[in-house]
VOLUMBA-634105 format. One line per field, with one value per residue (C-alpha): residue in one letter; residue number from 1; x, y, z. Coordinates in steps of 0.05 Angstrom, whole numbers. Example, Ala and Ser with C-alpha at 12.3 -4.5 7.8 and 13.67 -1.06 7.14 Angstrom:
<nodes>
type [A,S]
seq [1,2]
east [246,273]
north [-90,-21]
up [156,143]
</nodes>
This chain:
<nodes>
type [M,D,F,S,F,S,E,E,Q,V,R,M,R,T,E,V,R,A,F,A,E,R,E,L,N,N,D,V,L,R,R,D,H,E,G,V,F,D,R,V,G,W,D,R,L,A,R,Y,G,I,L,G,L,P,I,P,E,L,Y,G,G,Q,G,Q,D,V,V,T,T,L,S,A,M,E,G,L,G,Q,G,S,R,D,G,G,L,L,L,A,V,G,A,H,I,V,I,C,E,I,P,I,W,Q,F,G,S,E,E,Q,K,R,R,F,L,P,K,L,C,A,G,E,S,I,G,A,Y,G,L,T,E,P,N,A,G,S,D,A,F,G,L,E,T,L,A,R,R,D,G,D,H,Y,L,L,N,G,T,K,T,F,I,T,N,G,P,I,A,D,V,V,V,V,F,A,T,V,D,R,A,A,K,A,R,G,I,T,A,F,I,V,E,K,G,M,P,G,F,H,V,S,R,E,L,D,K,M,G,L,R,T,S,P,T,G,E,L,V,F,E,D,C,R,V,P,V,A,N,R,I,G,P,E,G,G,A,A,A,I,L,G,G,C,L,E,W,E,R,A,C,L,L,G,S,S,I,G,A,M,E,H,E,L,D,L,C,V,R,Y,A,R,E,R,I,Q,F,G,K,P,I,A,E,F,Q,A,I,Q,H,K,L,A,D,M,K,V,R,L,E,T,S,R,W,M,I,Y,R,V,A,W,A,K,Q,N,G,H,A,A,P,M,D,A,A,I,A,K,L,Y,I,S,E,C,R,L,K,N,A,L,E,A,I,Q,I,H,G,G,Y,G,Y,M,R,E,F,E,V,E,R,H,L,R,D,I,I,P,G,T,I,G,A,G,T,S,E,I,Q,R,N,L,I,A,K,H,L,L,K]
seq [1,2,3,4,5,6,7,8,9,10,11,12,13,14,15,16,17,18,19,20,21,22,23,24,25,26,27,28,29,30,31,32,33,34,35,36,37,38,39,40,41,42,43,44,45,46,47,48,49,50,51,52,53,54,55,56,57,58,59,60,61,62,63,64,65,66,67,68,69,70,71,72,73,74,75,76,77,78,79,80,81,82,83,84,85,86,87,88,89,90,91,92,93,94,95,96,97,98,99,100,101,102,103,104,105,106,107,108,109,110,111,112,113,114,115,116,117,118,119,120,121,122,123,124,125,126,127,128,129,130,131,132,133,134,135,136,137,138,139,140,141,142,143,144,145,146,147,148,149,150,151,152,153,154,155,156,157,158,159,160,161,162,163,164,165,166,167,168,169,170,171,172,173,174,175,176,177,178,179,180,181,182,183,184,185,186,187,188,189,190,191,192,193,194,195,196,197,198,199,200,201,202,203,204,205,206,207,208,209,210,211,212,213,214,215,216,217,218,219,220,221,222,223,224,225,226,227,228,229,230,231,232,233,234,235,236,237,238,239,240,241,242,243,244,245,246,247,248,249,250,251,252,253,254,255,256,257,258,259,260,261,262,263,264,265,266,267,268,269,270,271,272,273,274,275,276,277,278,279,280,281,282,283,284,285,286,287,288,289,290,291,292,293,294,295,296,297,298,299,300,301,302,303,304,305,306,307,308,309,310,311,312,313,314,315,316,317,318,319,320,321,322,323,324,325,326,327,328,329,330,331,332,333,334,335,336,337,338,339,340,341,342,343,344,345,346,347,348,349,350,351,352,353,354,355,356,357,358,359,360,361,362,363,364,365,366,367,368,369,370,371,372,373,374,375,376,377,378,379,380,381]
east [174,130,56,32,23,51,6,27,11,-59,-70,-47,-91,-151,-143,-125,-186,-231,-195,-210,-281,-293,-248,-236,-308,-332,-381,-346,-403,-403,-331,-320,-373,-338,-268,-249,-189,-203,-151,-188,-175,-105,-93,-125,-79,-19,-38,-49,19,1,43,106,95,158,205,254,232,299,263,195,165,138,198,151,179,153,101,71,69,30,-14,-33,-45,-90,-129,-138,-168,-215,-241,-238,-288,-241,-197,-169,-146,-112,-76,-52,-27,9,43,64,96,121,148,168,187,219,270,290,300,339,376,380,435,430,418,359,329,329,305,246,224,195,149,127,115,75,31,57,84,53,95,94,138,149,171,116,120,75,122,153,106,122,189,215,283,264,256,257,256,333,374,433,487,495,544,511,446,412,365,308,263,207,137,113,38,-8,25,-8,-16,16,-31,-24,49,100,155,163,218,230,269,305,362,428,440,380,431,456,386,388,458,432,373,381,334,319,278,239,202,137,155,221,229,208,165,88,26,-1,-67,-106,-130,-200,-206,-256,-238,-198,-231,-212,-140,-110,-74,-37,12,77,119,194,221,290,270,333,343,403,458,442,371,400,387,450,499,489,464,453,376,361,374,328,273,280,276,214,176,191,162,104,86,91,60,14,-23,-42,-99,-122,-125,-167,-215,-228,-245,-292,-325,-334,-366,-414,-433,-446,-488,-525,-535,-564,-615,-633,-698,-715,-760,-783,-714,-646,-603,-547,-587,-575,-510,-491,-488,-451,-397,-384,-375,-328,-287,-279,-257,-204,-181,-174,-138,-89,-76,-65,-10,22,36,55,106,136,135,168,224,236,238,287,335,317,311,246,233,199,153,137,117,77,40,26,-2,-43,-74,-92,-126,-160,-188,-215,-248,-277,-304,-339,-369,-393,-433,-466,-482,-517,-551,-583,-564,-493,-492,-519,-474,-512,-482,-409,-390,-395,-340,-298,-297,-279,-225,-189,-184,-118,-90,-74,-40,-1,66,78,19,-3,33,95,92,88,147,186,164,183,250,267,249,287,352]
north [102,48,59,-10,-70,-138,-198,-225,-159,-154,-229,-222,-160,-195,-259,-228,-187,-247,-282,-222,-217,-292,-303,-237,-208,-255,-217,-148,-108,-145,-148,-74,-60,-104,-93,-166,-183,-236,-292,-339,-289,-276,-354,-352,-293,-334,-397,-356,-326,-255,-247,-256,-220,-181,-227,-272,-347,-366,-340,-364,-307,-301,-256,-206,-140,-72,-56,-128,-125,-58,-86,-144,-95,-53,-121,-133,-62,-76,-139,-138,-95,-107,-44,-63,-130,-96,-52,-107,-141,-81,-68,-140,-140,-69,-48,-116,-161,-113,-83,-153,-172,-111,-92,-156,-208,-274,-308,-261,-269,-346,-344,-296,-289,-358,-358,-286,-301,-366,-327,-366,-303,-235,-176,-105,-43,-2,72,118,137,179,238,222,218,267,277,207,222,246,173,166,89,76,16,4,-50,-102,-157,-201,-164,-96,-72,-34,15,56,56,49,70,68,1,-32,-111,-94,-136,-197,-193,-247,-204,-128,-86,-34,31,56,102,85,162,208,271,240,243,208,182,141,107,31,-19,-91,-149,-160,-227,-243,-272,-238,-217,-146,-140,-135,-103,-53,-42,-49,18,31,67,105,68,9,-24,-96,-77,-90,-32,-27,4,-33,-27,-47,-51,-78,-118,-163,-166,-208,-168,-219,-188,-121,-98,-68,-28,10,78,60,57,124,89,34,84,120,53,31,94,98,24,44,106,62,-6,6,58,6,-22,52,55,-9,13,80,44,-1,60,94,32,34,108,96,34,74,135,92,56,115,148,220,268,212,191,165,214,197,244,304,341,354,279,270,321,288,220,253,286,221,187,241,236,160,156,211,176,109,136,175,112,72,124,117,43,43,90,46,-16,16,38,112,146,186,209,274,235,187,244,274,210,196,268,269,197,202,269,248,184,226,274,214,182,248,252,178,195,257,217,164,218,192,122,138,155,89,31,-17,17,7,81,106,54,81,148,123,78,130,187,155,157,229,217,151,142,215,268,312,368,328,311,381,394,340,369,441,413,382,440,490,451]
up [-475,-502,-477,-499,-453,-468,-481,-415,-376,-403,-390,-319,-306,-333,-299,-232,-240,-249,-191,-143,-166,-152,-91,-53,-40,16,63,54,85,149,155,142,196,245,226,207,168,110,127,79,22,42,37,-34,-51,-29,-72,-132,-126,-114,-46,-80,-148,-155,-113,-153,-160,-124,-62,-73,-114,-186,-213,-244,-267,-240,-294,-292,-218,-223,-275,-227,-172,-217,-233,-158,-150,-204,-180,-102,-59,-1,1,71,44,-13,30,73,9,-17,52,56,-14,-21,45,79,23,-22,32,52,-21,-44,15,60,63,24,91,107,38,40,111,106,36,20,80,64,-9,10,58,116,147,144,136,163,164,227,209,235,312,356,349,280,220,164,200,182,206,273,301,376,375,399,379,427,411,463,439,387,393,391,446,417,455,429,398,328,308,253,229,175,189,258,298,255,230,237,208,216,182,237,229,293,303,337,350,354,343,275,244,177,192,252,220,216,195,230,219,286,291,324,395,401,477,489,429,430,401,452,416,351,322,306,238,198,132,108,169,145,146,217,241,306,355,367,429,437,509,511,453,433,361,337,297,240,232,215,144,114,151,215,202,127,128,95,24,44,66,3,-39,0,-9,-85,-90,-45,-86,-150,-139,-81,-125,-178,-136,-131,-207,-207,-155,-192,-256,-218,-183,-249,-278,-216,-234,-307,-294,-239,-286,-337,-293,-243,-271,-250,-286,-332,-361,-338,-301,-351,-402,-360,-377,-305,-294,-360,-342,-274,-310,-360,-307,-270,-332,-346,-274,-281,-347,-329,-264,-299,-345,-294,-248,-305,-327,-255,-259,-330,-304,-245,-288,-334,-280,-280,-212,-213,-141,-165,-213,-158,-113,-171,-180,-109,-98,-160,-158,-84,-93,-158,-122,-67,-119,-158,-94,-73,-144,-139,-77,-113,-170,-130,-85,-19,-38,-42,31,55,73,29,-32,-32,-57,14,35,-25,5,76,48,3,53,83,12,20,87,85,49,57,61,1,35,39,-35,-51,-10,-47,-116,-99,-70,-137,-176,-136,-121]
</nodes>
């Protein structure tokens, strides 16, 4: 494995970071407090080309490889203070565009991807249900064939971008008893009869990312909107989760680096007992541990991206990376507050928001407990 980055990857990460610092930090404190999505920032991301990074140019994207896409996501995390917007972007690309691109029909790709890449349509991904979270194959949302359509009935919850989505990749079962063999994926569009957002959810963190509950009541979805064969969505689900655990974590790496920079600067400037707190070994050790967690996390996720880019299946490595990085970021966020002391607990200092935003990282895309289950399963098979 080559651990060096190409000039293009370094340039992209640097330029994306500068773009994010310049264009994506509009009134974050107020919008976090009020739970407001940055549509202006979304449009800027679209014009910059971020929303179609890995998608082939044929379908309106940038055609970037996995490592370059991850590098750009890292740059976004370094430059943007809006964690909710970054989550919305990641969900749009990784778990809406990717399944359509990799598993959809040619007609579906040409119909949906150009508008998604241009930001004209916002994408979401409907998997989690009130009674089916970690048990992804225990879906209750039912899809019943009715001529040239399917009728979908069920509820999806904790859906990132749900309240504002124009296109949702929805997983349902055609046979609940069949478990994984019954899971089928569909493209559901805003305005389809029987589909509506029942409510927007009020979250502790990532408050600028709209999250909602989606309801399907005899929702009529054309057979032409089915992704892949009936009962064949287990492969789609696995592919999405691998992409999610790879590229979505890129912005976390960038955010960890920014957070460490904040802590180093504060430690140099904060005077206690007549000298900067950076001169106290206790603070130095905290900073050192934060740096170790950052660098090990960075190389772990790039290893997963490199494997995926080179056609190597790495489900265990992806699970290890997701588990390790999300827990390292949580530890770093707690240390950042401790270094900042009382100021770290105040809303005017962004480190308290970092903590609120990272807590879902150990839950979404598979809880830490599920990641440990997956790792053990691979070890013991």
